[in-house]
N, C-alpha and C positions, 0 to 999 in steps of 0.2 A: 504494500500500500504506500501511496505517496506520503510525503511529510505533512503533518497536521499544521493547523494555525494556532497561534497562542492568543490569549486575551489581549495582551498589549498590542500585538500586531493587528488584531481585528479592529481595535479602536482607531488606530492610525489609518488602516485601510478604509474604514467606513468614512472617516473624515475626508480622505482623498476622493472616494466615490461621490460623496455629497458635494464636494467642490466641483467635480466634473459635471454633475447634474445641474448645479446652479449656473455653471458657465455655459451650458447648452440652453437651459430654459430661460435664463435672464434675457439675453439678446433676442430670443425668439418672441417672448412676451412683449418686449418693447417694440419690436418691428411689425408684429402682426396685429391688425385691427380686430376688434371683437375676439380677443383671445378666449378660447374655451375655458369655462370656469374650472374644469378639472385640472388644467395646466397651471392656472394661477394658484389653486389650492395645494397642488403637489409642490410647487416652488416655495410657497410659504412654509409648508411643513418641513421641507428639507433644510431651509435656512434656519428654522427654529431648532431642529434636531442638531444641526451642526454647531450652533452656539452652545447648546447644553453639553454636547459631547466634548467640546473643547475645554469647557470648565471641568468636566468630570475627568478628562484625561490628565489635566494638571494635578488633580487630587490623587489619582491612582499612581502617578509617577513618584509621589513622595509618601508612600504608605507608612514608612517608619515614623513620619511626623504626625500621622493621623491619630486621633483618639482611639484607644483600644476599646472603649465602651461602644464606639460607633462601628468599628470594623467587625466586632463580634456579631453585629446585627445583619451582616451581609454574608450569606452562605455562598461558597464558591459555586455550588450547583446553580444558584440563581443567576450569578454573573455569567456562567457558561450558557445558560438557556437564553438570557437576554441578548447577549452579543452574537450567539449563533443565529438567532432570529434576525438581528439587525443586519448581519452579513448577507443572509439570504434575501432580505427585503430589498436592500440596495442593489444587489445583483439583478434581481428581476426588474426593478424600477429603471435601472440604467439601460438594460437591454430592450425595454419597452419604449422608452422615451427617445432614445438616441436616433432610431430609424425615422421617427416622425419628424423631429426637428431638423435633421440633416438631410432629409429626402430632397428638398428643393422644389416640392410640388407647389402648384398655385394655391390660392386661398381656399377655393372650393374643395380641392382634393385634400388639402390639409385638414379642413374641418371634418371631411368624411373619415379620414384616418383617426382623428381624435374620437369621433363618434363610435367607430368600430372598436376602438380600444378602451372605451369608457368603462365597460363592465370590469375588465381586468384592472384598470387603473383605480377604479373606485374601491375595489377590494384591497389593492396595495396601499391606497390612501388611508383606509381604516387601520391596516396593520402598521403603517408608518406612524399614525397618530398614537396608537397604543405603545409603540416602541419609544416615541418621544416622551410620553407620560411615564413610562417605566424608567427611563434614564433620568428623568427629573426626580423621581422618587429616590433613586440611588444617590443623586446629588444632594437631596434634602437630608437623607440619613447621615451622610458624612459631614455636612457643614451647617445644619440647623443649630439654633442656640439651645433648644430645649431637648432633654433626653426623652420626655414624654412625646413630643412631636416626632422625634426620630423613631420611637417605638411604634407609633401609629403608622408612620410611613412604611415601616418594615412589615406591618401586618398587611397593608394594601399591596405592597410589593409581592409578598408571598402569595396572596390571592391571584394576582395577575400572572405570576409564574405558573400557578396551578392551571389557570385558564389556558395559558400558552401551551402547556404540556398535554392538553387534550388533543392536540394535533398528533396524529399517529407517527408521522415522520420525525417530528421533534422528539417524541418519546423514545423511539428506537435509537436515534442518534445518541442521546444521553446514556441509554443503557449499554451501548457498544463502546462508549468512551473509554479509552485506555490512558494510563498514566505515562504518556509518551515522553515526558520530560523528567521523570524520576522525582516528582514532588513528594510522593508519599514516603519513599525511602528516606528522603532528606529530612522530612518532619519527624519521622520516627527516630532518626539518629539523634535528634535533639532531646528526645524523651528517654532514650536508652544510651546515654553517653559512655557506659562502661562496656558495651559490646565491642567486638573486634573491629577490624578495619573495614571488612566487607559489610555492606548494608543490605537488609532484606527489602524486597520490593513491596511488602505489605505494611499497612499502617496499624500500629498497635491501638487497642481500645483505650490506652492511657491518654489519648487525646481528650477524653472527657474530663480529665483533671484540670483543664484550663478553666480560668474564671469566666463567668458569664453574667449577664444581667439577670435580674429577678424573673422568676417564672411568670409573674403576673403580666409581663409585657408580651408574652408569646402564647400562641396556641400550642398546647402539647400534642404532638403528633406521634401516635404509636408507630413503631417500626417492627413489623412482623418478623423481618429477618435482617439482621445487620449487614449492610453492604460491606462493612469492614471485615466481618467474618467471612463473607463470600469472597472478598478479595484475598483473604488469608488462605483460603482453600486452593486458590489458583497456584500452580507450580511456578516457582521463580528460580531462574538460573543464578540469581545473585543472593539468595537467602543463605543463612548460616548453615554450616554443615551439621551443627548441633540443634537446628531448629526442631526436628522431630522429637528429640529428647526433651527439649524445652516445652513443646506443646503438651507432652504427657506428664509433666511435673505438676504436683498438687498445687503449689502456690500460684503457678502461672495460670492453671485452669480456674482456680478460685477467683483470681483477679479478673479473668475474662468473663466468667459467669456473672460477676457482680456488676459488670458494666454493660453486658449485652442486654439485660432486661430493660433498660431504658436509658436514654441520654438526657442529661440535665439541660442540654442545649436543644430544647424541643423544636426550635424553629428550623432545624437543619433538615430533618427528614419527615416525610409524611407518606401515608399509604397511597395517597393519590398522586404522588410525584414519582418520577422515574428514579430508580436507585442507581446512581453512577458511582464510579470508583472514588469520586471526591465527596460523596455524601458524608456528612459529619465534620466537614472542614469549613471554617469561616475565613473571612478576609484577614482576620487577626493572625491566622496561622502561616501566612505567606508574606513575603516582603517584595517579591519580584514577580509580577504578573506575566512576564515574558516566558516563564517556565510552566505556565498552566495552559494546557491544550484545550481547544474547543473542537467538536466533531465536524470540522469543515475542511475539505481538501480541494486542491485546485480543480479537479474535475466536477466539483459540485456547483461551481459558480462560473458566470460568464465574464466577470471582470477580475480575474485572479491577478492581473498585472498591478492592481492597487495594493496587493498584500505581499508580505514577506513570509513565506512558509519556511519555518525554521527547522533545522535538523534535530530530530528527537535524540534523547540520550538513552534510548533503550540499549540493552546489551547487544542486540544484533547490529545496530547502527554503529555503536562505539567500536565494536569489533572490526567493522569495515573501515572506519576512519583511523583506528588506532595504528600508530607506526609499528611496523613489524620488520622481521629480518629481510623481507623482500624489498622493503623501501628504504630502510636505514641501516641495513647490515647488522653487525654485532652491537651497534648502539641501541638495538631494540631491547637489550637486556636491562637497560635503565628505565624502560617505559613501564608505568604503573597507573592504575586507575585510582583516583582519590575522590573523596566526597567533599563538597562545599556546603555544609549544613546551613550556614547563614544565607547562602544564595540559592538554596533549594535545587542543587544540581550536582552532577558529577563532572569531573574534569580529568583530562589525560596529562600526566606529568612525564617529561622526557628530559634528556640531556643532549646538547648540541655542542660541537667544537667551536672555539674561538681561535682562529689561526693568526699567527704573527711570526715575525722573524726576530731573532735575538742572538745573544752570545751563547755558545754551547755550554757555558758555565752559569747561565742565568737561572735563578731560583724564584724569581717573581715575574709576573706578567700583568696583563690588563686587569685580571680578576684577582683581588688581593686575598681571597679566601679559598682559592683553588690551586692545586699543585701544577707545576709546569711539566708537560710531557714532551720531551724532545723526539722528533722524528728522525731517527738515525739508522733505521733498517735492522736494528737488533731484535731478538726475540722478545725482550722485555718491552721495547718500544711498540712492537706490533700488538702485544697484549694490552698495554696501557692506552694505546690510541684506538683500540678496538677495530683494527684493520684486518680484514680477512681477504688475503690475496686470492685471485681467481684460481680455481682448480687447474686451469690450463697453464698457469704460470710455472715456468721451469727456471730456476736460478742459473746464472751464467756459469759455464764450465770453462776453467782456465782463462777467464777474462773474456771469453767470446760468448756472445748471446746465442742461446739455443732457440730455434724456431718454435713459436708457440703453436700448439695444436688446438683443435676444437674452437677456432675463433668464432664461428657462427654461434656455437652454444654459449660462449661467453657473452656475446652481444645480446642474445635472447634473454640470458639470465639477468642482465642489468636493466632490462626494460622496466620502466616505472620506478627505478631506484633514484634516490636523491643524488644530484650530481656531485655534492660535496663528499659523498662516500667514495665515488670514483676518484675524486681529487686526492683524498687521503691515501688511497691505494697507489695512485701514481707517484705521490711524494715518497712513500715507503719503497716503492720499486726503484725509484731514482737512486736512493741511497744503496740499495742492495746491488744493483747492476754496476753503478759507477765505482763503488768501492772494490768490487771484485775485479773490474777492469784495471783500476789504478794499481791494485796490489800486483797484478800480473805484469804491468809495465814497469813498476819499480823493481820487481825481482830481476828484470833483465838489464837494468842499468849498470853502467860501468861505475865502480866505486871511485869517487874522487874526494878524498877527505879534505883536501885543501879548499874545496868550494864552499864548505860550511862557514857561515858567518856567525860570529859570537852573538848570542842574543836573538838570533832570527827565530821567528815563530815557526813551529813545525807542524801545525795542525790548523783545521778550519777555525775561522773567527766568526762565522755566521751559521746559523741553523734555523730550520723551521720548527716551530713548537706549537702546541695547542693547550688550551685549558677547557675543562668541561663546564658548560654553562647550563644551569637548570632552566627549564621553560615549561609552560603549560599551553594546552591547546586553546584555551580561552584568550590568551594574550597573543596568540599567533595571528598576524594579519590575515584578513579574509582571502587575500590573493594567493596564499600559500596552501597547497594541498598536502605538503609534507613539512616537517620541521626544517628550518634553514640554518646553516652555519653562518657565522659572521666574522668579519675582519674590518680593516679600515682601508681607505683609499691608498694611504702610504704603503700598506702591506700587500694589497692585491696586485699592485703594479710590480712590486718586487717578486711576488710569487710567480707571476707569469714569466718573468725572466729566469727565475730559478728552474723552471721546467723546460727552458729552451725556447720559449715563445717570444715574439716581438709584436709590438702594437701596430696595427694597421688602420685603426679608426679610433679617434678620440674627439668626437663631436659633442661637446657639452651643450650646444644650442639645441640639437635634436635629441640629446640624451641617448646617443648610440655609441657603444664602446666595443671594440673587438681586438683580441690578441690571438695570434695563432703561430704554429710552428711545432716541429718535432712530433707530429701526429696528434696534437692537442689544439684546443681552441677554448677561449673564454669570451663569452658574449654577454654584454650588459646593457641594461636599459633602465630608464627612470619609471618607477611605478608610483602613481598618485598616493599620497598619504603614507607611503612606506619608505621611499628612498631609492637608491640604486641597487638593483638585483642582478647578480651575475649567474651564469650557468656554465658549468664546466662540461666540455664535450671531448670524447675520444674519437678522432677522425681516422686514424690509421696507426701504422706501426711507429713506435718511438724507440729511440736509442739514447743511452746514457753512457757514452764512452768519452772520446776526446772532445765531443761536443757539449759535455756537461759544463755548466757555468761554474767558475771557481767559487767555492764557498767562503768568500771573504767579506768583511764588513763593508768595504768600499762599494759593493754591489748596490747598496741602498742609495748611494749618491749617483752612481753612473746611470741607474734606471731613469733618473729624472733630468739627465743632462749635466749634472755637476761633476767636476773632476777634482778630487782631492790631490793636492800637490805635495811635493817633498817638504814644503814649508808649513804644512798643516800637521797637527798632532795625529797620532794613530787613532783609528776609529774606535769608538766604544758603543755602548747601547743607546747613546743619545744622538740626535741628529746634529750635524755640523753645518753651520752657515758661514762662519768666519773664524779666523785665528789671529789674535792680536791685530785686529783691524784689516787683515788680509782676506778678502772674500774668496769663497770657492768660485773658480771660473765656471761659468754657465755656458755650455756649448749646445743648448737644446734647439736653437733656431739660428738662422743667419743673423738676425738682429742681435740675439744674445751673444753670438760669437763676436760680432763687431764690438759690442759693449764690453765684453770681457777682455778683449785684446787691448782696448783703450785703458781699462782698469789695470792691466799688466804693464802699461807704459808704452804701448805701440802708438804710432802716429795715427791720428784720427782719419786722415785722408786714406792711408793704406788700409785701415780697418774697414772703411766704407766700401772697399772692393767686394766684401762679402755680401753687402746688401744691394750694391749697384750692378750686379751681374758681371763683375770683373772676373778675370781668369784667376782662380784660386787653387789650381792643381798643377803639379808637374808630372811625376809618375804616379802620384796619389795625392789626394787633397792635403793642402798645407796644414790644415787644422789637426790632422793626425800626427804630423811632424811636431807641432807644438805640444800636443798631448804627450807624445813620447819623451819630449824634453823635460816636462815638468811633473807629469803624473806620478803618483806613488806606484811602487811595484805591488801588484795584486796577486803575485804568484806565491803559492805555498811550497816551501822547500820540500824536496823529495816527493813531489806530486806531479802528475801529468796533466792537470787541468789548466788550460790557458784561455778558455773562452770567457768573454766579458760582454755585458750589454753595451751597445754602441751609444756613446753620449752625444754624438754629433748628428746633424741632418744630412751627412754625406755617406755614401756607400763605401764599404771596405771590400774591394775585389782584388785579390792577389793574383788573378790570372794574367794581369797585364804587366806585372813586374815581379822581381825576385829580391827579397830581402837578403838572402845569403850573397847574391851577386853585389848588392849594395855594400855589404860588409867587406867583401873582397876589395871593392873600389876604395873604401875608406882606409883599409889597411895599406893599400898601395900608396895612397896619397899621403898618409901620415909618415910613411917611411921615406917618401920622396922629399919631405921637408928637410931631412938631414943632409941632402945634397947641397942645399943653399945655406947651411949653417948648422950649428949644434942644436939638438933638440932639448927642450926643457925637461925637467924631471917628470912633469905631468904627461908631456907628449911621449916620452919614452915608455911610461907605464901604459898609455893608451895603445901604443904600438904593440906592446907585449900582450895586452888583453885581446886585441883584435887578432893577433897571430894565433893565440891559444884557441880562440873560438873558430878560426878557420880550420885549424887542424882537427878539432873535435867534430865539426859538422861535415867535413869532407866525405866520410864514408857513407853518409845517408843522403848526400845531395842528389845522387842519381835517382832516388826514389821519389823525388819531388816534395818531400816533407822534411827538410833538414832540421827543423826545430821540434820535431815530434818526439825525439828520444829524451828520456828523463835526464840523461847525463848532460845533454845540451841545455836543457831548461835550467838545471841546477847551476851550470856554469854561467848562464846569462843572469840568473838570480844573484850569483856571487859578484859578477862584474857590476851590475847595477847598484848593488849595495856600496861597492867601492867608489863608483862614480858619484853617488849621492854624497859620500863623505868629502869628495873633492869639491863639489859644488857648494857645500855648506862649510868648507874649510875646516873639516873636523877629522880628516884622515891623517893619521900619524905618518911621518916620513916625507911630507911635502911642504914642510914649513918654509923653506926658502922660496917656494913658488906660490903657494896659496895663502901665505900670511906675510905681514910686513916684516921688514928686517928686524933683527934683535935690537932691543932698546926702544922700539916704538910701540905705541899702544896697538893691541890687536884689534882687528875689525870686529865690530859688534855683529850680531846675527842680522840685524836690520840693514846694516851697511853692506854685508855680503849679499843678502837677498836683493838689495837695490842694484848692486852691480850685476848679478846674474840676470835679473829681469831687464836691465838696460841692454845687455848683450842680446838677450832674446828678442827684445823689441826692435833693435836695429837690424837683426837678422831677418825677422819677419818682414820688416819694411823693405829691405833690399830684395828679398825673394819675390814679394808681391809686385814690386815695381818692375823687376826684370820680366816676370811672367806676363805683365800687361804692356810690354814694349810695343807689341803689334797694334795697340790701340791708339798710338800717337802718330802724328804725321812724320814724314821723313825729316831726320835731323832733330826731332823733338821727342824726348822720351819721358815717360811718367816717372816722377821722383817724389821728393818730399812735398812738392807743391801740386801733385796730381790731385784733381778734384773731379769726381764723377766722370772720368774718361777724357777730360780736357787737360792736355799736357802743356807745360810751360817750360821754357829753357831755364836751366839753373846755371847762372853765370859764375857762381862761386864754386862749382863742382871741380875738384882737382882732376877728374878723369874726363874732362870735356874734350879730349883729343878725338877728332872725328874718326880716325882709324881705330882707336881703342873702342869707341862707342859702337862702331860698325861690327867689330869682332865680338863684342859682348852681346849685341843683339842677335848675331848669328848663333852664338852658343845657346842662348835662351830658346831660340826657335828650334835648334837642333835637339834640345831636350824633349820637346813635344813631338818631334817628327822622327826621331831616331828609332831604329828597330828595337824590339824589346830586349834582345840579348846585350845591347850596348847602351841602352838608355840609362841604366843605373850608373855606369862608369862616366857617362857624359855629365850627369847631374852632379856627382861628387867632385869631378874635376872642375866644373864651373863653380861649385861652392868654394873650393880651396883657392882657385885662381882669381875669382871675381868677388864673391861675397865676403870671404875672410878679410881681405885687405880693407874693404869698405867698413866692415864692422869695427875693426881695430882703429881705423882712422876716425870714425864717428864717435866711438867711445872716448878716445883721447881728446877729441875736440869738445866733448860734452863735459868731461871732468875738469877740475881746476888745473891751471898750468903747472903748479908745483907737483902735482900727482900724475900728470899726463903720461909720462914715459913709464912710470911704475905700473900704473893701471893698464896701460896698453899691453904689456907683456902678460899680465894676469888675464886680461880680456881675451887674448888669443887662446890661452889655456882653457878658459871657460867656454869659448865658442867651440873648440874641438871636442870638449867633454860633452856639451849639449848635443852636438850632431851625432857623436858616437852613442850617447845614451838613447837618443831617439831611435836609432837603428836597433839597438839591443832591446829596448822596451817593446817595440813593435814585433820583434821576433819572439819575445817571451809571452806576448798576449795576442789574442785573436778576436775577431768579431764575425758574427753571421753576415754573409754577403747581402741578405735581404733585410737586415736590421738597420733601420734609420730612426733617429730620434724624432718623435712627434711632440711638439711643445706641451709639456705638462709639469714644468718645474714648480708651478705654484702649488702642486699637490704634494711636494716633498715634505715629509713629516706630518701630513694631514691625518688627523684622528677622526675624521668624519666616517661613521660606520657605513658599511655596505654588507649586503647579504649574498650568500651563495646558496641558491635553491637546490 
């Protein structure tokens, strides 16, 4: 049978139906001359009924504030009968009047239609008048000043209900009425508070112990057979297991027999009234009328669209809606049915995960009273996170993924399951597969003890975790058919990157969001009155090997376009925005790239090339070179993972160039400097590092993946750590080159950072100016005065020699047109022959005259270190070729909650 209607919903629906009728009849009566009297009478009665119902609805909404002496006078049976009758009346009335008023016939045909329907309408008018008078009696009982008047009104109401129930259809409806919303069990739970957690479906005769008004105000009506006893005889799937024993006990039967003989609330039942399951209950026994059903169903009325038919709380329906193993997996073990006695209903209690990223050593999360469960692929983690991997899942053998079987069965099995259950399974599988592959790769690596850096971290600094959040079905938004997991905007974006996905749509105007990749997808949309709801989808086969994102804390910044630099402190559990006034570079869009370069000290005209469609790539986008020069190392020592989220709006495609060839070119150029003079200590060390890397990566170069071996990655990790020490002037052994001479004050960290950023800024300016040479007219080249593509001559430029300028322009054009196998050598040669002298000269000119020569030599060392570090950093890290940054940096650290359905 379909869902029933509640008393509260019936009142609201009748008001809506009355409004519809007045909206139809009002204009019709005003427009038609000589309106039929029956039409005017119906309109008047409907308007009056609507006014009374509105007042009554306001009183019934606040039953807890009503006088108990008045609510005792209103039996629930009477309310059910009155409003059942009202729903049926307005259904018939609307279906009868609407065709006549909206038919559009002429005046004569209209009068004929009214005449033809006058018999039925007269009967409906009489019933409508009786309904209006009955609702007025209910209103008087609840709000009149005198108890005596209230008692008299109650007597009249009782007589009218008796008259109403002489209708056979109404009588049968009340007899067949069921406790669809669990009201009786909830009331009895208040009277028997010491019984167990499960509640019986029957109502104890102890209801009679409630206070009542004096018998003189009521007609005593004998009850030949207590409907409560009849209800008790009906089998109930929710009764106590010891109910039969309790029924046979002497004290229990004595108490029953004492109450069955007659009820002191004589107004509740009568021999002439139908005995429903609610007989014996008054309005004082309930506080929420939305839990009391009336015997009306959608098929019974023609205007069901005015009413909200609520889902009943019977055992059958709750079983269907109750989260189970098919819908929430092993999280179903926390689902239980609980009683809400004060609200006269049952509820479903469950637990859902709150997902977030944190340090692997974190002990606290968003929920202060719940333990943190790390998702690390261990047996304990699988148990605590309640993840049940598919039966078709086979753990990787020797680091190689085994083909999964029974794929179709797995897809069918997950049909109807909450998507966050699949998300948890994917997160656990990520850890299992990637750790097995990494162990296999590490076992094959060449042991290089000298590559270990003292104090270097040797494990992940970021992990996915969850906490269990209790929830109930009544608090679940109506849009959800299953419990939903939750997280925040800041974490859902990082979770997508964690699984190897990249964002393809971030349209906050339309409320559409999508991330995909590695066989998965996350789609989100805005839901009214709820917020943002995401759905996790499995689209195909996924891999977690070399493509696994490195589990490092910097991932949280990179996802939003921020790049932590070597001048920022190590990441912790808090979001980082700046360090000592030095902001995190934001490369999330071309405009942000330009702004960040200006903040780093770059020339504004050069930075505008990113926003004015200038040439910003040589063999790869220049912004990646800047990232490699300044970004922290995100590699975990003794680990094979190098994939990172791309923080820039440019693609990283290694098919058009080779970083190992660029390393060879750098090693060749740094050694060639010795031909023109002695190398500095720093330059000799750079030559040594580059030669070591060449030798280590040569055996794997023919395979096309020179940086895939763990030994190469560890060597790169070691070299970058040493280069960072040089840039920050903290590496021992380079005092004569990286620090002032003895007896002079050492550079402060800020001064050193200022010098490094100055060298970087001049380098970027020179590279961008050279790349955009083709945008200027002959003999005019873009330089420091380049503005939006309009070049001007620089009279003060020391390299204004036409032959030198022509040769330089040829070299820049050759970088972009050279074959791939020599393009890297051409670029590095141009860097050393053209860019390096300009950087040194510009830095010497910028600094004070007394420090010019000293700073110039140090600037050359810093420039060589930055270029070498950029190559090493890009070899140590990798980006997905389809991953580009979509502007969303304003969501960094956002704690706005989102749901995962």
